[in-house]
C-alpha positions as CSV (number, residue, x, y, z in Angstrom):
1,M,8.0,-9.1,-22.9
2,A,6.6,-12.7,-22.9
3,A,4.6,-13.0,-19.4
4,S,5.5,-17.1,-19.5
5,Q,9.3,-16.0,-19.2
6,P,10.8,-15.6,-15.5
7,L,12.8,-12.5,-15.2
8,D,16.5,-12.6,-14.5
9,D,19.4,-10.7,-13.9
10,A,20.1,-10.1,-17.7
11,E,16.7,-8.8,-18.0
12,V,16.5,-6.5,-14.9
13,A,19.7,-5.0,-15.8
14,R,18.1,-3.9,-19.0
15,L,15.0,-2.4,-17.0
16,R,17.1,-0.6,-14.7
17,A,18.1,1.5,-17.4
18,D,14.7,2.9,-17.3
19,F,15.6,4.5,-13.9
20,P,18.5,7.1,-14.2
21,I,18.5,7.4,-10.2
22,L,19.9,4.1,-10.1
23,G,23.1,5.2,-11.4
24,T,23.4,7.5,-8.5
25,T,26.7,7.1,-6.5
26,V,26.7,7.2,-3.0
27,G,30.0,8.1,-1.0
28,G,31.6,6.5,-4.4
29,R,29.9,3.7,-4.7
30,E,26.9,2.9,-6.9
31,L,23.4,3.2,-5.2
32,V,22.0,-0.3,-4.1
33,Y,18.3,0.9,-3.6
34,L,16.5,-1.5,-1.3
35,D,13.9,0.7,0.5
36,S,11.0,0.4,-2.2
37,G,8.6,-0.7,0.6
38,A,9.0,2.9,1.6
39,T,8.7,4.3,-1.8
40,S,9.8,3.2,-5.4
41,Q,11.8,4.8,-7.7
42,K,10.0,5.7,-11.0
43,P,10.9,4.7,-14.6
44,A,11.5,7.6,-17.4
45,C,8.0,7.3,-18.8
46,V,5.9,8.2,-15.6
47,W,7.5,11.6,-15.1
48,E,7.6,12.0,-19.1
49,A,3.6,11.3,-18.9
50,E,3.5,14.0,-16.5
51,Q,5.4,16.4,-18.6
52,H,3.6,15.6,-21.6
53,Y,0.3,16.3,-19.8
54,Y,1.6,19.7,-18.8
55,E,2.7,20.5,-22.2
56,T,-0.4,19.5,-24.2
57,A,-3.4,19.1,-22.0
58,N,-3.1,21.2,-19.0
59,A,-6.7,22.3,-17.9
60,A,-9.2,21.8,-14.9
61,V,-11.1,18.7,-15.4
62,H,-15.0,18.2,-15.3
63,R,-15.5,21.8,-15.4
64,G,-14.7,23.7,-19.0
65,A,-16.4,23.0,-22.1
66,H,-13.3,24.1,-24.2
67,S,-11.3,21.6,-25.9
68,L,-8.2,21.8,-23.5
69,A,-10.6,21.1,-20.5
70,V,-12.2,18.0,-22.5
71,E,-9.0,16.5,-23.5
72,A,-7.7,16.9,-19.9
73,T,-10.9,15.2,-18.3
74,D,-10.5,12.6,-21.0
75,R,-6.9,11.7,-19.6
76,F,-7.8,12.0,-16.2
77,E,-10.6,9.3,-16.4
78,D,-8.8,7.5,-19.0
79,S,-6.0,7.2,-16.3
80,R,-8.9,6.0,-13.9
81,A,-9.9,3.3,-16.2
82,A,-6.1,2.1,-16.7
83,V,-5.8,2.0,-12.9
84,A,-9.0,0.2,-12.2
85,A,-8.2,-2.7,-15.0
86,F,-4.8,-3.1,-13.2
87,V,-6.5,-3.9,-9.9
88,G,-9.4,-5.7,-10.9
89,A,-12.0,-2.9,-10.4
90,G,-14.8,-1.2,-12.2
91,E,-13.9,2.6,-13.3
92,R,-16.5,3.9,-11.0
93,E,-15.2,2.0,-8.3
94,I,-11.7,3.6,-7.9
95,V,-11.6,7.1,-6.1
96,W,-8.7,9.3,-6.3
97,T,-6.9,10.5,-2.9
98,S,-3.6,11.8,-2.2
99,N,-2.4,8.6,-1.1
100,A,-3.6,5.4,0.8
101,T,-3.6,6.7,4.3
102,E,-6.1,9.3,3.0
103,A,-8.1,6.6,1.4
104,L,-8.5,4.8,4.3
105,N,-9.6,8.1,6.7
106,L,-11.9,8.6,3.9
107,V,-13.8,5.3,4.6
108,A,-13.5,5.8,8.4
109,Y,-14.9,9.6,8.1
110,S,-17.5,8.3,5.8
111,F,-18.8,5.7,8.4
112,S,-18.5,8.3,11.2
113,N,-20.7,10.8,9.2
114,S,-23.3,8.1,8.4
115,S,-23.2,7.6,12.4
116,L,-24.0,11.2,12.7
117,G,-27.2,10.5,10.4
118,A,-25.7,12.0,7.2
119,G,-26.3,10.2,4.0
120,G,-29.9,9.1,4.3
121,P,-31.4,5.7,4.2
122,D,-29.0,4.2,2.2
123,A,-26.3,5.3,4.7
124,E,-27.6,3.2,7.5
125,R,-25.7,0.5,6.7
126,F,-22.6,2.3,7.8
127,R,-24.0,3.8,11.1
128,L,-21.8,2.5,14.4
129,G,-22.6,2.9,18.0
130,P,-22.0,1.4,21.3
131,G,-22.3,-2.3,21.0
132,D,-20.8,-2.5,17.5
133,E,-17.1,-3.5,17.2
134,I,-14.2,-2.8,14.6
135,V,-11.3,-5.2,14.3
136,A,-8.1,-4.8,12.7
137,T,-4.9,-7.1,13.3
138,G,-1.6,-6.6,15.3
139,M,0.5,-6.4,12.2
140,E,-1.5,-3.1,10.6
141,H,0.4,-0.2,9.5
142,H,-0.8,2.8,11.5
143,A,-2.6,4.2,8.7
144,N,-4.7,1.1,9.3
145,L,-5.0,1.1,12.6
146,I,-5.4,4.9,14.2
147,P,-8.4,6.0,11.7
148,W,-10.3,2.8,13.2
149,Q,-9.4,3.5,16.9
150,E,-10.7,7.2,16.3
151,L,-13.7,5.9,14.4
152,A,-14.6,3.9,17.6
153,A,-13.7,6.8,19.8
154,R,-16.2,9.0,17.8
155,T,-18.9,6.3,17.8
156,G,-18.6,4.4,21.0
157,A,-18.0,1.1,19.1
158,T,-15.3,-1.2,20.7
159,F,-12.2,-1.6,18.6
160,R,-10.5,-5.0,19.0
161,W,-7.7,-6.7,17.2
162,I,-6.7,-10.1,16.0
163,P,-3.5,-11.3,17.5
164,L,-0.2,-12.6,16.4
165,R,1.2,-16.2,16.6
166,A,4.9,-16.5,17.7
167,D,6.0,-16.4,14.5
168,A,4.3,-13.1,13.7
169,T,1.4,-14.4,11.6
170,L,-2.2,-13.9,12.0
171,D,-3.7,-16.1,14.4
172,L,-6.8,-17.2,12.6
173,E,-8.0,-19.5,15.2
174,A,-8.4,-16.4,17.6
175,A,-9.8,-14.3,14.5
176,A,-12.5,-16.8,14.5
177,S,-13.9,-15.8,17.9
178,I,-12.9,-12.4,17.7
179,V,-15.0,-11.7,14.8
180,N,-18.6,-11.7,15.8
181,A,-22.2,-10.7,15.2
182,R,-21.2,-7.5,16.6
183,T,-18.3,-6.7,14.4
184,R,-19.0,-4.1,11.4
185,I,-15.6,-3.7,10.0
186,L,-12.9,-5.8,9.6
187,A,-9.5,-4.0,8.5
188,F,-6.4,-6.0,7.6
189,T,-3.2,-5.7,5.7
190,H,-2.8,-7.7,2.6
191,V,0.8,-7.7,2.8
192,S,2.7,-6.6,6.0
193,N,5.0,-3.5,5.3
194,V,7.4,-4.6,7.9
195,L,7.4,-8.4,7.9
196,G,6.6,-8.8,3.8
197,V,4.4,-11.6,4.9
198,V,1.7,-12.2,2.6
199,N,-1.8,-12.6,4.2
200,D,-4.7,-14.8,2.4
201,P,-7.8,-12.7,2.3
202,A,-10.1,-15.3,1.8
203,P,-10.3,-16.7,5.5
204,L,-10.9,-13.1,6.8
205,V,-13.3,-12.2,4.2
206,A,-15.4,-15.3,4.7
207,M,-15.3,-14.5,8.6
208,A,-16.7,-10.9,7.8
209,K,-19.2,-11.8,5.5
210,A,-20.4,-14.6,7.8
211,V,-21.5,-11.9,10.2
212,G,-22.4,-9.0,7.8
213,A,-19.2,-6.9,8.5
214,H,-17.2,-4.8,6.0
215,T,-14.0,-5.6,4.9
216,V,-11.1,-2.9,4.4
217,L,-8.0,-4.4,2.9
218,D,-4.6,-2.4,3.0
219,A,-3.2,-3.2,-0.5
220,C,-0.4,-0.9,-0.3
221,Q,2.5,-3.6,-0.2
222,S,0.3,-5.8,-2.7
223,A,-0.6,-3.6,-5.3
224,P,3.1,-2.9,-6.5
225,H,4.5,-6.4,-6.0
226,L,1.6,-9.3,-6.7
227,P,-1.0,-9.7,-9.3
228,L,-4.1,-8.1,-7.9
229,D,-7.6,-8.8,-8.5
230,L,-9.8,-6.8,-5.9
231,R,-13.2,-7.9,-7.2
232,A,-12.1,-11.9,-7.1
233,L,-10.6,-11.3,-3.5
234,D,-14.4,-9.9,-2.7
235,V,-13.1,-7.3,-0.2
236,D,-15.4,-4.2,0.3
237,F,-12.9,-1.4,0.2
238,A,-9.1,-1.4,-0.3
239,A,-6.4,1.5,-0.6
240,F,-3.0,1.8,-2.4
241,S,-0.4,4.3,-2.8
242,G,1.1,5.2,-6.1
243,H,4.4,6.0,-5.0
244,K,5.0,2.7,-4.0
245,M,4.4,1.1,-7.3
246,L,6.3,3.5,-9.6
247,G,3.9,6.1,-9.8
248,P,4.2,9.9,-8.5
249,T,3.7,11.0,-5.0
250,G,0.7,12.6,-4.3
251,I,-1.7,10.2,-5.6
252,G,-3.5,7.2,-4.0
253,A,-6.8,5.3,-4.6
254,L,-9.7,4.1,-2.5
255,Y,-11.3,0.9,-4.1
256,G,-14.9,0.6,-3.0
257,R,-17.8,-1.5,-4.4
258,A,-20.1,0.7,-6.3
259,E,-23.1,0.4,-4.5
260,L,-21.2,1.1,-1.4
261,L,-19.6,4.2,-2.4
262,D,-22.7,5.5,-3.8
263,A,-24.4,5.0,-0.5
264,M,-21.8,6.7,1.7
265,P,-21.9,10.4,2.5
266,P,-18.9,12.1,1.7
267,F,-16.5,13.8,4.0
268,L,-14.8,16.3,1.8
269,F,-17.5,18.9,0.5
270,G,-17.1,22.0,-2.1
271,G,-16.9,22.0,-6.0
272,S,-17.2,19.2,-8.4
273,M,-18.8,16.5,-6.1
274,I,-22.3,18.3,-6.1
275,T,-25.4,18.2,-8.4
276,T,-27.4,21.0,-6.8
277,V,-26.4,23.6,-4.2
278,T,-29.0,25.9,-2.6
279,M,-28.4,28.2,0.4
280,E,-30.3,25.6,2.4
281,R,-28.9,22.3,1.2
282,A,-26.7,20.4,-1.3
283,E,-27.2,17.0,-3.3
284,Y,-23.9,14.9,-4.2
285,L,-22.9,13.2,-7.6
286,P,-22.6,9.5,-7.4
287,A,-19.5,7.9,-6.7
288,P,-16.6,8.3,-7.6
289,Q,-16.8,12.1,-7.9
290,R,-19.0,12.8,-4.7
291,F,-15.4,11.7,-2.9
292,E,-13.2,14.1,-5.1
293,A,-14.0,17.7,-4.1
294,G,-12.3,20.6,-5.5
295,T,-9.2,20.6,-8.0
296,Q,-7.7,16.8,-8.6
297,R,-4.3,15.8,-9.0
298,I,-4.5,15.2,-12.5
299,A,-1.0,15.0,-13.8
300,Q,-0.2,12.5,-11.0
301,T,-3.2,10.1,-12.3
302,V,-1.7,10.3,-15.9
303,G,1.8,9.4,-14.3
304,L,0.3,6.5,-12.3
305,A,-1.5,5.5,-15.3
306,A,1.9,5.0,-17.1
307,A,3.3,3.2,-14.3
308,V,0.8,0.5,-14.0
309,G,1.3,0.2,-18.0
310,Y,4.9,-0.2,-17.4
311,L,4.3,-3.2,-14.7
312,S,1.6,-4.6,-17.0
313,E,4.1,-4.6,-20.0
314,V,6.7,-6.6,-17.5
315,G,4.0,-8.8,-16.0
316,M,2.8,-8.8,-12.4
317,D,3.2,-12.5,-12.1
318,R,7.0,-12.0,-13.2
319,V,7.3,-9.4,-10.9
320,A,6.2,-11.3,-8.0
321,A,8.2,-14.2,-8.7
322,W,11.3,-12.1,-9.1
323,E,10.6,-10.4,-5.8
324,E,10.2,-13.9,-4.1
325,H,13.4,-15.2,-5.4
326,L,15.3,-12.0,-4.3
327,G,13.4,-12.0,-0.8
328,S,14.7,-15.8,-0.4
329,L,18.1,-14.9,-1.2
330,M,18.0,-12.0,1.6
331,L,16.6,-14.3,4.1
332,N,18.8,-17.1,3.6
333,G,21.8,-14.9,3.3
334,L,20.8,-12.7,6.5
335,S,19.9,-15.9,8.5
336,S,23.6,-17.1,7.9
337,I,25.4,-14.1,9.3
338,P,26.0,-14.4,13.0
339,G,24.5,-11.9,15.4
340,V,21.7,-11.1,12.9
341,R,17.7,-12.2,13.9
342,I,15.2,-12.2,11.1
343,L,12.2,-10.5,12.3
344,G,8.9,-12.7,11.6
345,P,8.9,-16.0,9.8
346,E,12.1,-17.7,9.5
347,A,14.0,-18.8,6.3
348,G,12.3,-22.5,5.2
349,S,8.8,-21.9,7.1
350,G,6.8,-22.1,3.9
351,V,5.2,-18.7,4.8
352,A,4.5,-16.7,1.6
353,R,6.3,-13.6,1.7
354,T,7.2,-10.8,-0.8
355,G,10.9,-9.0,-1.2
356,T,10.8,-7.6,1.9
357,V,12.9,-8.5,4.8
358,P,13.2,-7.1,8.5
359,F,15.9,-7.9,10.9
360,A,17.9,-6.9,13.9
361,V,21.7,-7.0,14.3
362,E,22.6,-7.7,18.1
363,G,24.1,-5.1,19.9
364,V,23.9,-2.4,17.2
365,H,20.9,0.0,17.0
366,P,19.1,-0.1,13.7
367,H,19.7,3.6,12.9
368,D,23.4,3.0,13.4
369,V,23.0,-0.1,11.0
370,G,21.2,1.9,8.4
371,Q,24.2,4.6,8.3
372,F,26.6,2.0,8.1
373,L,24.8,0.4,5.1
374,D,24.6,4.0,3.6
375,S,28.2,4.5,3.8
376,R,28.6,1.3,1.6
377,G,25.9,2.8,-0.6
378,V,23.1,0.2,0.4
379,A,19.7,2.2,1.1
380,V,17.6,0.5,3.7
381,R,14.7,1.8,6.1
382,V,15.3,2.0,9.7
383,G,13.0,2.7,12.4
384,H,9.4,1.1,13.4
385,H,8.0,1.6,9.9
386,C,4.9,2.8,11.1
387,A,3.9,-0.1,12.8
388,E,5.0,0.5,16.6
389,P,2.5,-2.2,17.8
390,L,4.0,-4.9,15.8
391,H,7.6,-4.0,16.8
392,R,6.6,-3.9,20.5
393,F,5.1,-7.7,20.0
394,L,8.6,-8.8,18.2
395,G,10.3,-7.4,21.2
396,V,12.1,-4.5,19.5
397,S,11.9,-0.9,19.3
398,A,13.1,-0.5,15.4
399,S,14.4,-2.5,12.9
400,T,16.1,-2.3,9.3
401,R,14.2,-3.6,6.7
402,A,15.4,-4.3,3.0
403,S,12.9,-4.3,0.7
404,A,13.2,-5.1,-3.4
405,Y,11.6,-4.5,-6.4
406,I,11.5,-5.1,-10.3
407,Y,14.8,-3.2,-10.7
408,N,16.9,-5.1,-8.0
409,T,19.3,-7.6,-8.6
410,A,21.2,-10.6,-7.2
411,A,24.2,-8.4,-7.0
412,D,22.2,-5.9,-5.0
413,V,21.5,-8.6,-2.4
414,D,25.2,-9.8,-2.6
415,A,25.9,-5.9,-1.4
416,L,23.5,-5.9,1.3
417,L,24.9,-9.3,2.5
418,Q,28.7,-8.3,2.4
419,S,27.8,-4.9,4.1
420,V,25.4,-6.6,6.8
421,A,28.3,-9.0,7.6
422,D,30.8,-6.2,8.5
423,V,28.6,-4.2,10.8
424,R,29.1,-5.8,13.9
425,G,32.9,-5.8,13.4
426,F,32.9,-2.0,12.4
427,F,31.1,-1.2,15.8
428,G,33.1,-3.3,18.0
429,V,30.6,-5.9,18.9
430,K,31.8,-9.5,19.6
C-alpha cells in the first residue's frame, strides 16, 4: 500500500475483511463498531501470530538454555524492537506492562520508592517531598490522574492541575504560571480519550524542561491513531496499551529514556529482574528487565508486534487522515441534529481532533442513548469514560462517545447519524 495515497471507502472495505467480527449482526443489523476508543477490534494476523507462537515456540523467556527457550526469547525481544521502532524509541526504552494503567503506576511507584531512599544516588533525581509539586491537567483519564494524586499523598508533595478553557482545551496561559520551579512531574494526555482533542506536547515539554520537571505522556489515544515519535516529542516517559491499537488485551508498554529507566528503582520484585541475590540484599538488572519481574506476557507481545506491523503497512499518516475525515463527518453531522450537543470544541473551531466525538442528547440519558443505538446495531461508549472531573467541567454526569478507527467507513457514520436523529422521537422528547 502506497503511503502517499489517502485511504478511501473502497480500500477500507477491503481492510474490513481482515476483521471477521465486523461481520457480526446485532438484532438483525450488521454491526457498526464505533467504540474503538475503549478497545479496538483485531485483524486476523494478530491472533494468528499469538497462536503460531504457542504452536511453535512456547517457553519461558530469558531463563532456559534449550532451543525452544532461545526461540521464545528471540520472538519476545524482536517484538520489543518492532514496537519500539513504531513509537520512535530505542529497544531498551520499552518496558512491557499489562496495560497503560500499570505503566503509569510503575512510574509513580518508582518515584515513591525513590522518596523512601531506594535506588541509591542515581535515584535522588526522582525523590519527592513537601514543597515539591506534581502537575496534571483537567482532561486526564483517571489512570493519569489518580496515580499522581496518590504519589502526592505518599510523599507530601502538592498536586496541582492545568485548567481548561471554555471550549475544553488546555489553558496554556494558566499552565505557564502553574508549572514553576517547584514542579517535579508534569503529566498530560496527548489525545483526550473523551474529546478526541489533540494536545501539542511541545509547549508543555518546554515548560517542564525550563524548570527541570519530568514529563509523563499518556499516549493511549495517540499511539493507535497518529504517527508517533516519542524521542522527537522529547518526553521523558509515555504509556500506551496494545488493545487500543489492534493488539491483544493484557499488554501495554512504558516508554522511558534509557538513562532515566536505569536510574529508577523497581517497584515489582522477584525473578528475571536481578543480577545477584543474597539473604541480605539484591542487585537489579538494567532497564528494561529490572521492571519486568516474573513470567512475562510473551504471546501478547508477539500479537502486539503483528498489530504494529499491520498499522505500519497501512501507514499511520493515512490512518490519521482517514480518522480526521470520519471525525469531521461525525462532528458536522451530529451538530446538525436538533437537541444534540457536542462536548468540547465545536465543528469549525480549528482544534485538532481524532475520529472521536462525544455528545449529549437533550432529555435522554446517555445510557438510554447507547441502548437505543445498540438496537440499531451501532456500538458506542456511554458513561464518564474514566474522566469524571472532565465531565463535571462539561456540566454533564456522562456522555455518549463515538470513536472511529481504520476499519470504519462513511456508511458507518451515516448509520450513527440516522440513529441519533431518531433518539429523541423514540423517547418522546420534544
